mmJSON file of the N, C-alpha and C atoms, coordinates in Angstrom:
{"data_MODEL":{"atom_site":{
"group_PDB":["ATOM","ATOM","ATOM","ATOM","ATOM","ATOM","ATOM","ATOM","ATOM","ATOM","ATOM","ATOM","ATOM","ATOM","ATOM","ATOM","ATOM","ATOM","ATOM","ATOM","ATOM","ATOM","ATOM","ATOM","ATOM","ATOM","ATOM","ATOM","ATOM","ATOM","ATOM","ATOM","ATOM","ATOM","ATOM","ATOM","ATOM","ATOM","ATOM","ATOM","ATOM","ATOM","ATOM","ATOM","ATOM","ATOM","ATOM","ATOM","ATOM","ATOM","ATOM","ATOM","ATOM","ATOM","ATOM","ATOM","ATOM","ATOM","ATOM","ATOM","ATOM","ATOM","ATOM","ATOM","ATOM","ATOM","ATOM","ATOM","ATOM","ATOM","ATOM","ATOM","ATOM","ATOM","ATOM","ATOM","ATOM","ATOM","ATOM","ATOM","ATOM","ATOM","ATOM","ATOM","ATOM","ATOM","ATOM","ATOM","ATOM","ATOM","ATOM","ATOM","ATOM","ATOM","ATOM","ATOM","ATOM","ATOM","ATOM","ATOM","ATOM","ATOM","ATOM","ATOM","ATOM","ATOM","ATOM","ATOM","ATOM","ATOM","ATOM","ATOM","ATOM","ATOM","ATOM","ATOM","ATOM","ATOM","ATOM","ATOM","ATOM","ATOM","ATOM","ATOM","ATOM","ATOM","ATOM","ATOM","ATOM","ATOM","ATOM","ATOM","ATOM","ATOM","ATOM","ATOM","ATOM","ATOM","ATOM","ATOM","ATOM","ATOM","ATOM","ATOM","ATOM","ATOM","ATOM","ATOM","ATOM","ATOM","ATOM","ATOM","ATOM","ATOM","ATOM","ATOM","ATOM","ATOM","ATOM","ATOM","ATOM","ATOM","ATOM","ATOM","ATOM","ATOM","ATOM","ATOM","ATOM","ATOM","ATOM","ATOM","ATOM","ATOM","ATOM","ATOM","ATOM","ATOM","ATOM","ATOM","ATOM","ATOM","ATOM","ATOM","ATOM","ATOM","ATOM","ATOM","ATOM","ATOM","ATOM","ATOM","ATOM","ATOM","ATOM","ATOM","ATOM","ATOM","ATOM","ATOM","ATOM","ATOM","ATOM","ATOM","ATOM","ATOM","ATOM","ATOM","ATOM","ATOM","ATOM","ATOM","ATOM","ATOM","ATOM","ATOM","ATOM","ATOM","ATOM"],
"id":[1,2,3,4,5,6,7,8,9,10,11,12,13,14,15,16,17,18,19,20,21,22,23,24,25,26,27,28,29,30,31,32,33,34,35,36,37,38,39,40,41,42,43,44,45,46,47,48,49,50,51,52,53,54,55,56,57,58,59,60,61,62,63,64,65,66,67,68,69,70,71,72,73,74,75,76,77,78,79,80,81,82,83,84,85,86,87,88,89,90,91,92,93,94,95,96,97,98,99,100,101,102,103,104,105,106,107,108,109,110,111,112,113,114,115,116,117,118,119,120,121,122,123,124,125,126,127,128,129,130,131,132,133,134,135,136,137,138,139,140,141,142,143,144,145,146,147,148,149,150,151,152,153,154,155,156,157,158,159,160,161,162,163,164,165,166,167,168,169,170,171,172,173,174,175,176,177,178,179,180,181,182,183,184,185,186,187,188,189,190,191,192,193,194,195,196,197,198,199,200,201,202,203,204,205,206,207,208,209,210,211,212,213,214,215,216,217,218,219],
"type_symbol":["N","C","C","N","C","C","N","C","C","N","C","C","N","C","C","N","C","C","N","C","C","N","C","C","N","C","C","N","C","C","N","C","C","N","C","C","N","C","C","N","C","C","N","C","C","N","C","C","N","C","C","N","C","C","N","C","C","N","C","C","N","C","C","N","C","C","N","C","C","N","C","C","N","C","C","N","C","C","N","C","C","N","C","C","N","C","C","N","C","C","N","C","C","N","C","C","N","C","C","N","C","C","N","C","C","N","C","C","N","C","C","N","C","C","N","C","C","N","C","C","N","C","C","N","C","C","N","C","C","N","C","C","N","C","C","N","C","C","N","C","C","N","C","C","N","C","C","N","C","C","N","C","C","N","C","C","N","C","C","N","C","C","N","C","C","N","C","C","N","C","C","N","C","C","N","C","C","N","C","C","N","C","C","N","C","C","N","C","C","N","C","C","N","C","C","N","C","C","N","C","C","N","C","C","N","C","C","N","C","C","N","C","C","N","C","C","N","C","C"],
"label_atom_id":["N","CA","C","N","CA","C","N","CA","C","N","CA","C","N","CA","C","N","CA","C","N","CA","C","N","CA","C","N","CA","C","N","CA","C","N","CA","C","N","CA","C","N","CA","C","N","CA","C","N","CA","C","N","CA","C","N","CA","C","N","CA","C","N","CA","C","N","CA","C","N","CA","C","N","CA","C","N","CA","C","N","CA","C","N","CA","C","N","CA","C","N","CA","C","N","CA","C","N","CA","C","N","CA","C","N","CA","C","N","CA","C","N","CA","C","N","CA","C","N","CA","C","N","CA","C","N","CA","C","N","CA","C","N","CA","C","N","CA","C","N","CA","C","N","CA","C","N","CA","C","N","CA","C","N","CA","C","N","CA","C","N","CA","C","N","CA","C","N","CA","C","N","CA","C","N","CA","C","N","CA","C","N","CA","C","N","CA","C","N","CA","C","N","CA","C","N","CA","C","N","CA","C","N","CA","C","N","CA","C","N","CA","C","N","CA","C","N","CA","C","N","CA","C","N","CA","C","N","CA","C","N","CA","C","N","CA","C","N","CA","C","N","CA","C","N","CA","C","N","CA","C","N","CA","C"],
"label_alt_id":[null,null,null,null,null,null,null,null,null,null,null,null,null,null,null,null,null,null,null,null,null,null,null,null,null,null,null,null,null,null,null,null,null,null,null,null,null,null,null,null,null,null,null,null,null,null,null,null,null,null,null,null,null,null,null,null,null,null,null,null,null,null,null,null,null,null,null,null,null,null,null,null,null,null,null,null,null,null,null,null,null,null,null,null,null,null,null,null,null,null,null,null,null,null,null,null,null,null,null,null,null,null,null,null,null,null,null,null,null,null,null,null,null,null,null,null,null,null,null,null,null,null,null,null,null,null,null,null,null,null,null,null,null,null,null,null,null,null,null,null,null,null,null,null,null,null,null,null,null,null,null,null,null,null,null,null,null,null,null,null,null,null,null,null,null,null,null,null,null,null,null,null,null,null,null,null,null,null,null,null,null,null,null,null,null,null,null,null,null,null,null,null,null,null,null,null,null,null,null,null,null,null,null,null,null,null,null,null,null,null,null,null,null,null,null,null,null,null,null],
"label_comp_id":["MET","MET","MET","PRO","PRO","PRO","ARG","ARG","ARG","TYR","TYR","TYR","PHE","PHE","PHE","PHE","PHE","PHE","ASP","ASP","ASP","VAL","VAL","VAL","VAL","VAL","VAL","ASN","ASN","ASN","GLU","GLU","GLU","THR","THR","THR","GLY","GLY","GLY","THR","THR","THR","ALA","ALA","ALA","HIS","HIS","HIS","ASP","ASP","ASP","HIS","HIS","HIS","GLN","GLN","GLN","GLY","GLY","GLY","LEU","LEU","LEU","ASP","ASP","ASP","CYS","CYS","CYS","ASN","ASN","ASN","GLY","GLY","GLY","PRO","PRO","PRO","ASP","ASP","ASP","GLY","GLY","GLY","ALA","ALA","ALA","LYS","LYS","LYS","ARG","ARG","ARG","GLN","GLN","GLN","GLY","GLY","GLY","GLU","GLU","GLU","LEU","LEU","LEU","ILE","ILE","ILE","ALA","ALA","ALA","ILE","ILE","ILE","ASP","ASP","ASP","LEU","LEU","LEU","ARG","ARG","ARG","PHE","PHE","PHE","ALA","ALA","ALA","PRO","PRO","PRO","ASP","ASP","ASP","SER","SER","SER","GLU","GLU","GLU","GLY","GLY","GLY","ARG","ARG","ARG","THR","THR","THR","GLY","GLY","GLY","ASP","ASP","ASP","LYS","LYS","LYS","VAL","VAL","VAL","ALA","ALA","ALA","VAL","VAL","VAL","CYS","CYS","CYS","ASP","ASP","ASP","ALA","ALA","ALA","ARG","ARG","ARG","GLY","GLY","GLY","THR","THR","THR","VAL","VAL","VAL","LEU","LEU","LEU","TYR","TYR","TYR","SER","SER","SER","ILE","ILE","ILE","PRO","PRO","PRO","VAL","VAL","VAL","PRO","PRO","PRO","VAL","VAL","VAL","ASP","ASP","ASP","VAL","VAL","VAL"],
"label_asym_id":["A","A","A","A","A","A","A","A","A","A","A","A","A","A","A","A","A","A","A","A","A","A","A","A","A","A","A","A","A","A","A","A","A","A","A","A","A","A","A","A","A","A","A","A","A","A","A","A","A","A","A","A","A","A","A","A","A","A","A","A","A","A","A","A","A","A","A","A","A","A","A","A","A","A","A","A","A","A","A","A","A","A","A","A","A","A","A","A","A","A","A","A","A","A","A","A","A","A","A","A","A","A","A","A","A","A","A","A","A","A","A","A","A","A","A","A","A","A","A","A","A","A","A","A","A","A","A","A","A","A","A","A","A","A","A","A","A","A","A","A","A","A","A","A","A","A","A","A","A","A","A","A","A","A","A","A","A","A","A","A","A","A","A","A","A","A","A","A","A","A","A","A","A","A","A","A","A","A","A","A","A","A","A","A","A","A","A","A","A","A","A","A","A","A","A","A","A","A","A","A","A","A","A","A","A","A","A","A","A","A","A","A","A","A","A","A","A","A","A"],
"label_entity_id":["1","1","1","1","1","1","1","1","1","1","1","1","1","1","1","1","1","1","1","1","1","1","1","1","1","1","1","1","1","1","1","1","1","1","1","1","1","1","1","1","1","1","1","1","1","1","1","1","1","1","1","1","1","1","1","1","1","1","1","1","1","1","1","1","1","1","1","1","1","1","1","1","1","1","1","1","1","1","1","1","1","1","1","1","1","1","1","1","1","1","1","1","1","1","1","1","1","1","1","1","1","1","1","1","1","1","1","1","1","1","1","1","1","1","1","1","1","1","1","1","1","1","1","1","1","1","1","1","1","1","1","1","1","1","1","1","1","1","1","1","1","1","1","1","1","1","1","1","1","1","1","1","1","1","1","1","1","1","1","1","1","1","1","1","1","1","1","1","1","1","1","1","1","1","1","1","1","1","1","1","1","1","1","1","1","1","1","1","1","1","1","1","1","1","1","1","1","1","1","1","1","1","1","1","1","1","1","1","1","1","1","1","1","1","1","1","1","1","1"],
"label_seq_id":[1,1,1,2,2,2,3,3,3,4,4,4,5,5,5,6,6,6,7,7,7,8,8,8,9,9,9,10,10,10,11,11,11,12,12,12,13,13,13,14,14,14,15,15,15,16,16,16,17,17,17,18,18,18,19,19,19,20,20,20,21,21,21,22,22,22,23,23,23,24,24,24,25,25,25,26,26,26,27,27,27,28,28,28,29,29,29,30,30,30,31,31,31,32,32,32,33,33,33,34,34,34,35,35,35,36,36,36,37,37,37,38,38,38,39,39,39,40,40,40,41,41,41,42,42,42,43,43,43,44,44,44,45,45,45,46,46,46,47,47,47,48,48,48,49,49,49,50,50,50,51,51,51,52,52,52,53,53,53,54,54,54,55,55,55,56,56,56,57,57,57,58,58,58,59,59,59,60,60,60,61,61,61,62,62,62,63,63,63,64,64,64,65,65,65,66,66,66,67,67,67,68,68,68,69,69,69,70,70,70,71,71,71,72,72,72,73,73,73],
"pdbx_PDB_ins_code":[null,null,null,null,null,null,null,null,null,null,null,null,null,null,null,null,null,null,null,null,null,null,null,null,null,null,null,null,null,null,null,null,null,null,null,null,null,null,null,null,null,null,null,null,null,null,null,null,null,null,null,null,null,null,null,null,null,null,null,null,null,null,null,null,null,null,null,null,null,null,null,null,null,null,null,null,null,null,null,null,null,null,null,null,null,null,null,null,null,null,null,null,null,null,null,null,null,null,null,null,null,null,null,null,null,null,null,null,null,null,null,null,null,null,null,null,null,null,null,null,null,null,null,null,null,null,null,null,null,null,null,null,null,null,null,null,null,null,null,null,null,null,null,null,null,null,null,null,null,null,null,null,null,null,null,null,null,null,null,null,null,null,null,null,null,null,null,null,null,null,null,null,null,null,null,null,null,null,null,null,null,null,null,null,null,null,null,null,null,null,null,null,null,null,null,null,null,null,null,null,null,null,null,null,null,null,null,null,null,null,null,null,null,null,null,null,null,null,null],
"Cartn_x":[-64.953,-66.099,-65.664,-66.133,-65.763,-66.474,-65.816,-66.361,-66.971,-68.158,-68.878,-69.165,-69.347,-69.535,-70.85,-71.536,-72.892,-72.938,-72.677,-72.668,-74.088,-74.428,-75.725,-75.498,-76.215,-76.036,-77.319,-77.164,-78.303,-77.846,-78.739,-78.421,-77.331,-77.066,-76.042,-74.674,-74.612,-73.33,-73.462,-72.358,-72.287,-71.747,-72.443,-71.952,-71.303,-69.98,-69.238,-69.217,-69.406,-69.286,-67.818,-67.11,-65.685,-65.408,-66.445,-66.251,-66.663,-67.819,-68.31,-68.774,-69.284,-69.767,-69.328,-69.055,-68.766,-70.093,-70.201,-71.427,-71.064,-72.048,-71.869,-72.017,-71.113,-71.122,-72.025,-72.09,-72.854,-74.346,-74.939,-76.371,-76.655,-75.792,-75.947,-75.759,-74.829,-74.603,-75.809,-76.418,-77.616,-78.743,-78.952,-80.003,-79.724,-78.461,-78.107,-78.371,-78.044,-78.312,-79.797,-80.622,-82.068,-82.57,-82.025,-82.403,-81.981,-80.801,-80.334,-81.247,-81.657,-82.551,-83.884,-84.415,-85.669,-85.463,-84.347,-84.042,-83.983,-83.362,-83.281,-84.664,-85.556,-86.925,-87.618,-87.35,-88.023,-87.176,-86.042,-85.188,-85.898,-85.591,-86.25,-86.103,-85.023,-84.814,-85.146,-86.068,-86.352,-87.111,-87.681,-88.394,-87.443,-87.854,-87.027,-85.998,-86.095,-85.124,-85.501,-86.568,-86.914,-85.769,-85.39,-84.266,-82.954,-82.882,-81.665,-81.495,-80.245,-79.936,-78.836,-78.802,-77.718,-76.872,-75.625,-74.702,-73.935,-74.109,-73.416,-72.126,-70.991,-69.686,-68.836,-67.979,-67.026,-65.792,-64.813,-63.625,-62.809,-62.951,-62.237,-62.976,-64.208,-65.005,-65.934,-66.01,-66.91,-68.345,-69.236,-70.646,-71.281,-71.787,-72.428,-73.928,-74.524,-75.969,-76.231,-77.274,-77.749,-79.207,-79.477,-80.798,-81.49,-82.628,-83.328,-83.961,-83.954,-84.684,-86.166,-86.938,-88.34,-89.167,-90.126,-91.036,-92.082,-92.621,-93.604,-93.159,-93.357,-92.994,-94.221],
"Cartn_y":[-31.819,-31.15,-30.395,-29.175,-28.419,-28.955,-28.779,-29.226,-28.025,-28.265,-27.249,-27.788,-26.867,-27.22,-26.622,-27.349,-27.006,-26.899,-25.697,-25.449,-25.156,-25.647,-25.349,-24.249,-23.14,-21.955,-21.705,-21.476,-21.066,-20.041,-19.649,-18.581,-18.968,-20.256,-20.679,-20.904,-20.899,-21.088,-21.767,-22.323,-22.947,-24.357,-25.299,-26.674,-26.754,-26.805,-26.779,-28.147,-28.133,-29.316,-29.401,-30.392,-30.523,-31.459,-32.176,-33.099,-32.492,-31.855,-31.266,-32.305,-31.8,-32.648,-32.049,-32.906,-32.446,-32.143,-30.962,-30.544,-29.966,-29.96,-29.39,-27.875,-27.193,-25.74,-25.169,-23.84,-23.163,-23.486,-23.648,-23.967,-25.345,-26.304,-27.64,-27.618,-26.803,-26.676,-26.035,-25.064,-24.431,-25.444,-26.246,-27.274,-28.268,-28.656,-29.575,-28.924,-27.646,-26.922,-26.857,-26.675,-26.657,-28.015,-29.091,-30.438,-30.682,-30.221,-30.375,-29.602,-28.396,-27.59,-28.307,-28.917,-29.668,-30.875,-31.583,-32.722,-32.289,-31.145,-30.647,-30.358,-29.878,-29.573,-30.816,-31.968,-33.202,-34.128,-33.659,-34.463,-34.681,-35.778,-36.056,-34.916,-34.18,-33.084,-31.73,-31.705,-30.475,-29.443,-29.835,-28.877,-27.75,-26.541,-25.401,-25.018,-25.57,-25.232,-23.97,-23.295,-22.067,-21.082,-20.492,-19.559,-20.192,-21.532,-22.185,-21.934,-21.937,-21.738,-22.714,-23.031,-23.801,-22.816,-22.653,-21.779,-22.631,-22.34,-23.062,-22.298,-22.965,-22.31,-22.999,-22.207,-22.792,-23.263,-23.778,-24.348,-23.315,-22.037,-20.978,-20.524,-21.029,-20.646,-19.477,-19.022,-17.927,-18.441,-17.766,-18.159,-17.695,-18.661,-18.369,-18.188,-18.985,-18.948,-19.182,-18.566,-18.803,-19.226,-20.496,-21.078,-21.37,-20.716,-20.972,-22.359,-22.968,-24.217,-23.853,-24.469,-24.057,-24.379,-23.503,-23.739,-24.761,-24.59,-25.52,-25.912,-27.18,-27.661,-28.263],
"Cartn_z":[5.026,5.6,6.851,7.014,8.211,9.458,10.598,11.881,12.592,13.163,13.924,15.317,16.25,17.652,18.141,19.03,19.442,20.965,21.458,22.898,23.375,24.561,25.167,26.193,26.012,26.841,27.628,28.949,29.763,30.782,31.683,32.626,33.629,33.787,34.743,34.098,32.768,32.106,30.762,30.303,28.986,29.104,28.474,28.344,26.965,26.945,25.692,25.022,23.732,22.891,22.47,22.988,22.682,21.515,21.038,19.927,18.596,18.555,17.328,16.324,15.215,14.127,12.8,11.839,10.485,9.798,9.206,8.518,7.155,6.283,4.944,4.989,5.618,5.654,6.734,6.809,7.859,7.851,6.67,6.623,7.205,6.907,7.481,8.983,9.464,10.899,11.581,10.924,11.492,11.617,10.58,10.638,11.757,11.92,13.005,14.359,14.506,15.745,16.056,15.023,15.223,15.705,15.155,15.6,17.05,17.411,18.793,19.738,19.342,20.184,20.398,19.344,19.486,20.389,20.227,21.103,22.562,22.818,24.188,24.759,23.914,24.358,24.875,24.264,24.63,25.501,25.971,26.854,28.188,28.886,30.17,31.188,31.121,32.071,31.449,30.482,29.741,30.561,31.68,32.535,32.926,32.701,33.065,32.022,30.826,29.777,29.015,29.404,28.702,28.859,27.773,27.775,27.347,27.301,26.825,25.336,24.892,23.479,23.059,21.79,21.208,20.402,20.808,20.089,19.084,17.812,16.739,16.447,16.669,16.541,15.478,14.848,13.912,14.686,13.976,14.625,15.4,15.066,15.784,17.036,17.219,18.376,18.127,16.883,16.537,16.513,17.237,17.245,15.936,15.168,13.894,14.054,14.931,15.167,16.645,17.146,18.499,18.364,18.591,18.324,19.649,19.907,21.166,21.201,22.385,22.581,22.552,21.667,21.515,22.767,23.041,24.157,23.726,22.532,21.966,20.571,20.251,18.918,18.269],
"occupancy":[1.0,1.0,1.0,1.0,1.0,1.0,1.0,1.0,1.0,1.0,1.0,1.0,1.0,1.0,1.0,1.0,1.0,1.0,1.0,1.0,1.0,1.0,1.0,1.0,1.0,1.0,1.0,1.0,1.0,1.0,1.0,1.0,1.0,1.0,1.0,1.0,1.0,1.0,1.0,1.0,1.0,1.0,1.0,1.0,1.0,1.0,1.0,1.0,1.0,1.0,1.0,1.0,1.0,1.0,1.0,1.0,1.0,1.0,1.0,1.0,1.0,1.0,1.0,1.0,1.0,1.0,1.0,1.0,1.0,1.0,1.0,1.0,1.0,1.0,1.0,1.0,1.0,1.0,1.0,1.0,1.0,1.0,1.0,1.0,1.0,1.0,1.0,1.0,1.0,1.0,1.0,1.0,1.0,1.0,1.0,1.0,1.0,1.0,1.0,1.0,1.0,1.0,1.0,1.0,1.0,1.0,1.0,1.0,1.0,1.0,1.0,1.0,1.0,1.0,1.0,1.0,1.0,1.0,1.0,1.0,1.0,1.0,1.0,1.0,1.0,1.0,1.0,1.0,1.0,1.0,1.0,1.0,1.0,1.0,1.0,1.0,1.0,1.0,1.0,1.0,1.0,1.0,1.0,1.0,1.0,1.0,1.0,1.0,1.0,1.0,1.0,1.0,1.0,1.0,1.0,1.0,1.0,1.0,1.0,1.0,1.0,1.0,1.0,1.0,1.0,1.0,1.0,1.0,1.0,1.0,1.0,1.0,1.0,1.0,1.0,1.0,1.0,1.0,1.0,1.0,1.0,1.0,1.0,1.0,1.0,1.0,1.0,1.0,1.0,1.0,1.0,1.0,1.0,1.0,1.0,1.0,1.0,1.0,1.0,1.0,1.0,1.0,1.0,1.0,1.0,1.0,1.0,1.0,1.0,1.0,1.0,1.0,1.0,1.0,1.0,1.0,1.0,1.0,1.0],
"B_iso_or_equiv":[0.0,0.0,0.0,0.0,0.0,0.0,0.0,0.0,0.0,0.0,0.0,0.0,0.0,0.0,0.0,0.0,0.0,0.0,0.0,0.0,0.0,0.0,0.0,0.0,0.0,0.0,0.0,0.0,0.0,0.0,0.0,0.0,0.0,0.0,0.0,0.0,0.0,0.0,0.0,0.0,0.0,0.0,0.0,0.0,0.0,0.0,0.0,0.0,0.0,0.0,0.0,0.0,0.0,0.0,0.0,0.0,0.0,0.0,0.0,0.0,0.0,0.0,0.0,0.0,0.0,0.0,0.0,0.0,0.0,0.0,0.0,0.0,0.0,0.0,0.0,0.0,0.0,0.0,0.0,0.0,0.0,0.0,0.0,0.0,0.0,0.0,0.0,0.0,0.0,0.0,0.0,0.0,0.0,0.0,0.0,0.0,0.0,0.0,0.0,0.0,0.0,0.0,0.0,0.0,0.0,0.0,0.0,0.0,0.0,0.0,0.0,0.0,0.0,0.0,0.0,0.0,0.0,0.0,0.0,0.0,0.0,0.0,0.0,0.0,0.0,0.0,0.0,0.0,0.0,0.0,0.0,0.0,0.0,0.0,0.0,0.0,0.0,0.0,0.0,0.0,0.0,0.0,0.0,0.0,0.0,0.0,0.0,0.0,0.0,0.0,0.0,0.0,0.0,0.0,0.0,0.0,0.0,0.0,0.0,0.0,0.0,0.0,0.0,0.0,0.0,0.0,0.0,0.0,0.0,0.0,0.0,0.0,0.0,0.0,0.0,0.0,0.0,0.0,0.0,0.0,0.0,0.0,0.0,0.0,0.0,0.0,0.0,0.0,0.0,0.0,0.0,0.0,0.0,0.0,0.0,0.0,0.0,0.0,0.0,0.0,0.0,0.0,0.0,0.0,0.0,0.0,0.0,0.0,0.0,0.0,0.0,0.0,0.0,0.0,0.0,0.0,0.0,0.0,0.0],
"pdbx_formal_charge":[null,null,null,null,null,null,null,null,null,null,null,null,null,null,null,null,null,null,null,null,null,null,null,null,null,null,null,null,null,null,null,null,null,null,null,null,null,null,null,null,null,null,null,null,null,null,null,null,null,null,null,null,null,null,null,null,null,null,null,null,null,null,null,null,null,null,null,null,null,null,null,null,null,null,null,null,null,null,null,null,null,null,null,null,null,null,null,null,null,null,null,null,null,null,null,null,null,null,null,null,null,null,null,null,null,null,null,null,null,null,null,null,null,null,null,null,null,null,null,null,null,null,null,null,null,null,null,null,null,null,null,null,null,null,null,null,null,null,null,null,null,null,null,null,null,null,null,null,null,null,null,null,null,null,null,null,null,null,null,null,null,null,null,null,null,null,null,null,null,null,null,null,null,null,null,null,null,null,null,null,null,null,null,null,null,null,null,null,null,null,null,null,null,null,null,null,null,null,null,null,null,null,null,null,null,null,null,null,null,null,null,null,null,null,null,null,null,null,null],
"auth_seq_id":[1,1,1,2,2,2,3,3,3,4,4,4,5,5,5,6,6,6,7,7,7,8,8,8,9,9,9,10,10,10,11,11,11,12,12,12,13,13,13,14,14,14,15,15,15,16,16,16,17,17,17,18,18,18,19,19,19,20,20,20,21,21,21,22,22,22,23,23,23,24,24,24,25,25,25,26,26,26,27,27,27,28,28,28,29,29,29,30,30,30,31,31,31,32,32,32,33,33,33,34,34,34,35,35,35,36,36,36,37,37,37,38,38,38,39,39,39,40,40,40,41,41,41,42,42,42,43,43,43,44,44,44,45,45,45,46,46,46,47,47,47,48,48,48,49,49,49,50,50,50,51,51,51,52,52,52,53,53,53,54,54,54,55,55,55,56,56,56,57,57,57,58,58,58,59,59,59,60,60,60,61,61,61,62,62,62,63,63,63,64,64,64,65,65,65,66,66,66,67,67,67,68,68,68,69,69,69,70,70,70,71,71,71,72,72,72,73,73,73],
"auth_comp_id":["MET","MET","MET","PRO","PRO","PRO","ARG","ARG","ARG","TYR","TYR","TYR","PHE","PHE","PHE","PHE","PHE","PHE","ASP","ASP","ASP","VAL","VAL","VAL","VAL","VAL","VAL","ASN","ASN","ASN","GLU","GLU","GLU","THR","THR","THR","GLY","GLY","GLY","THR","THR","THR","ALA","ALA","ALA","HIS","HIS","HIS","ASP","ASP","ASP","HIS","HIS","HIS","GLN","GLN","GLN","GLY","GLY","GLY","LEU","LEU","LEU","ASP","ASP","ASP","CYS","CYS","CYS","ASN","ASN","ASN","GLY","GLY","GLY","PRO","PRO","PRO","ASP","ASP","ASP","GLY","GLY","GLY","ALA","ALA","ALA","LYS","LYS","LYS","ARG","ARG","ARG","GLN","GLN","GLN","GLY","GLY","GLY","GLU","GLU","GLU","LEU","LEU","LEU","ILE","ILE","ILE","ALA","ALA","ALA","ILE","ILE","ILE","ASP","ASP","ASP","LEU","LEU","LEU","ARG","ARG","ARG","PHE","PHE","PHE","ALA","ALA","ALA","PRO","PRO","PRO","ASP","ASP","ASP","SER","SER","SER","GLU","GLU","GLU","GLY","GLY","GLY","ARG","ARG","ARG","THR","THR","THR","GLY","GLY","GLY","ASP","ASP","ASP","LYS","LYS","LYS","VAL","VAL","VAL","ALA","ALA","ALA","VAL","VAL","VAL","CYS","CYS","CYS","ASP","ASP","ASP","ALA","ALA","ALA","ARG","ARG","ARG","GLY","GLY","GLY","THR","THR","THR","VAL","VAL","VAL","LEU","LEU","LEU","TYR","TYR","TYR","SER","SER","SER","ILE","ILE","ILE","PRO","PRO","PRO","VAL","VAL","VAL","PRO","PRO","PRO","VAL","VAL","VAL","ASP","ASP","ASP","VAL","VAL","VAL"],
"auth_asym_id":["A","A","A","A","A","A","A","A","A","A","A","A","A","A","A","A","A","A","A","A","A","A","A","A","A","A","A","A","A","A","A","A","A","A","A","A","A","A","A","A","A","A","A","A","A","A","A","A","A","A","A","A","A","A","A","A","A","A","A","A","A","A","A","A","A","A","A","A","A","A","A","A","A","A","A","A","A","A","A","A","A","A","A","A","A","A","A","A","A","A","A","A","A","A","A","A","A","A","A","A","A","A","A","A","A","A","A","A","A","A","A","A","A","A","A","A","A","A","A","A","A","A","A","A","A","A","A","A","A","A","A","A","A","A","A","A","A","A","A","A","A","A","A","A","A","A","A","A","A","A","A","A","A","A","A","A","A","A","A","A","A","A","A","A","A","A","A","A","A","A","A","A","A","A","A","A","A","A","A","A","A","A","A","A","A","A","A","A","A","A","A","A","A","A","A","A","A","A","A","A","A","A","A","A","A","A","A","A","A","A","A","A","A","A","A","A","A","A","A"],
"auth_atom_id":["N","CA","C","N","CA","C","N","CA","C","N","CA","C","N","CA","C","N","CA","C","N","CA","C","N","CA","C","N","CA","C","N","CA","C","N","CA","C","N","CA","C","N","CA","C","N","CA","C","N","CA","C","N","CA","C","N","CA","C","N","CA","C","N","CA","C","N","CA","C","N","CA","C","N","CA","C","N","CA","C","N","CA","C","N","CA","C","N","CA","C","N","CA","C","N","CA","C","N","CA","C","N","CA","C","N","CA","C","N","CA","C","N","CA","C","N","CA","C","N","CA","C","N","CA","C","N","CA","C","N","CA","C","N","CA","C","N","CA","C","N","CA","C","N","CA","C","N","CA","C","N","CA","C","N","CA","C","N","CA","C","N","CA","C","N","CA","C","N","CA","C","N","CA","C","N","CA","C","N","CA","C","N","CA","C","N","CA","C","N","CA","C","N","CA","C","N","CA","C","N","CA","C","N","CA","C","N","CA","C","N","CA","C","N","CA","C","N","CA","C","N","CA","C","N","CA","C","N","CA","C","N","CA","C","N","CA","C","N","CA","C","N","CA","C","N","CA","C","N","CA","C","N","CA","C"],
"pdbx_PDB_model_num":[1,1,1,1,1,1,1,1,1,1,1,1,1,1,1,1,1,1,1,1,1,1,1,1,1,1,1,1,1,1,1,1,1,1,1,1,1,1,1,1,1,1,1,1,1,1,1,1,1,1,1,1,1,1,1,1,1,1,1,1,1,1,1,1,1,1,1,1,1,1,1,1,1,1,1,1,1,1,1,1,1,1,1,1,1,1,1,1,1,1,1,1,1,1,1,1,1,1,1,1,1,1,1,1,1,1,1,1,1,1,1,1,1,1,1,1,1,1,1,1,1,1,1,1,1,1,1,1,1,1,1,1,1,1,1,1,1,1,1,1,1,1,1,1,1,1,1,1,1,1,1,1,1,1,1,1,1,1,1,1,1,1,1,1,1,1,1,1,1,1,1,1,1,1,1,1,1,1,1,1,1,1,1,1,1,1,1,1,1,1,1,1,1,1,1,1,1,1,1,1,1,1,1,1,1,1,1,1,1,1,1,1,1,1,1,1,1,1,1]
}}}
């Protein structure tokens, strides 16, 4: 299974995911990125996360998807 990485991007910079997760291809990685974005929305420090995004990257560092953290779920 290929490994994908889920970086959190905001106006102050990028929090890089150095571990990544094994997913069933790009579609599985996109679904995982969407779940991470929803988790970020409900995190205890979620106040002010508007504009944050989850960048789903392949092993080479290519951004495949940029998923916004939802304002309302």
